[in-house]
C-alpha positions as CSV (number, residue, x, y, z in Angstrom):
1,M,86.9,105.0,107.5
2,D,90.0,107.2,107.7
3,G,89.6,108.5,104.0
4,K,93.0,106.8,102.5
5,A,92.5,104.5,100.2
6,K,93.5,100.6,100.3
7,A,93.1,97.5,98.7
8,A,92.7,93.9,99.2
9,S,94.3,91.5,96.6
10,G,94.1,87.5,95.8
11,K,95.1,85.8,92.6
12,N,91.6,84.5,91.7
13,K,89.6,86.9,89.6
14,N,86.6,85.3,90.3
15,S,86.0,85.0,93.7
16,K,84.7,88.0,95.8
17,P,82.6,88.3,98.9
18,D,78.6,88.3,98.2
19,D,78.6,91.7,100.0
20,I,81.0,93.2,98.2
21,E,79.4,95.9,95.0
22,Q,81.0,95.2,92.0
23,I,82.1,98.1,89.3
24,E,79.9,97.7,86.3
25,E,82.2,100.9,84.6
26,E,85.1,100.9,82.9
27,F,87.9,100.3,85.6
28,E,90.4,102.8,83.4
29,S,87.9,105.2,83.7
30,I,87.1,105.4,87.6
31,L,88.4,108.0,89.9
32,F,88.7,106.2,93.4
33,T,89.7,108.5,96.0
34,K,89.2,106.8,100.0
35,G,88.0,103.3,100.5
36,V,88.4,99.7,100.2
37,M,88.7,98.3,96.9
38,V,88.6,94.0,96.6
39,L,91.2,93.9,93.0
40,P,93.0,90.9,91.6
41,I,96.6,91.1,91.2
42,Y,96.5,91.9,87.3
43,M,94.6,95.1,87.5
44,T,96.8,96.8,90.7
45,K,99.6,97.5,88.6
46,G,101.0,101.1,88.2
47,L,98.0,101.8,90.6
48,E,99.2,102.9,94.6
49,F,97.4,102.3,97.7
50,D,97.8,103.6,101.0
51,A,97.6,100.0,102.8
52,V,97.3,96.8,100.5
53,I,96.1,93.3,102.1
54,L,97.7,90.4,100.5
55,W,95.2,88.0,100.7
56,N,96.6,84.1,101.4
57,P,99.6,84.1,99.1
58,D,100.5,80.3,99.9
59,D,103.0,78.0,98.3
60,E,99.9,76.1,96.3
61,S,98.6,79.3,95.2
62,Y,101.8,80.4,94.5
63,P,104.6,78.0,93.6
64,V,108.1,79.4,93.0
65,N,108.5,80.3,89.0
66,D,108.8,83.1,87.5
67,A,105.1,84.4,86.9
68,D,104.2,84.3,90.0
69,A,107.6,85.8,91.1
70,K,106.1,88.8,88.9
71,L,102.6,88.7,90.2
72,L,104.0,89.2,94.0
73,Y,106.1,91.6,92.9
74,V,103.4,94.0,91.3
75,A,101.6,93.1,94.9
76,V,103.4,94.2,97.3
77,T,104.9,97.4,95.3
78,R,101.3,98.8,94.9
79,A,101.3,99.6,99.3
80,L,102.6,103.3,100.0
81,H,102.4,102.8,103.8
82,E,101.1,99.6,104.4
83,L,101.5,96.0,103.4
84,Y,99.4,93.3,105.1
85,I,99.9,89.4,104.2
86,L,97.1,87.0,105.4
87,Y,97.9,83.4,104.8
88,K,96.8,80.2,106.0
89,G,98.9,77.3,105.6
90,K,103.1,77.7,104.5
91,L,103.9,81.3,102.9
92,S,104.5,81.3,99.4
93,G,108.4,80.3,99.2
94,L,108.7,83.7,97.3
95,L,107.6,85.4,100.4
96,E,110.1,84.2,102.5
């Protein structure tokens, strides 16, 4: 780990890998300095990260509409230095 804060985001707030430790504290009161955070996009508004991985922004998960456009805007503008977009299938028309 290089000491930089990183975040991975996705739309589905109910899914997370089994090997990720879930933090039970109030999100607003936690000080994050380094490591990897896996967060739903709605929880990243107002935060910034050195790198962001946007997971599976395909056309099925993010159809072309105003609400999803705003959500993806929040996701892609959280990255200070690096943005990685990983998807399978057809990329959302909002990102083309």
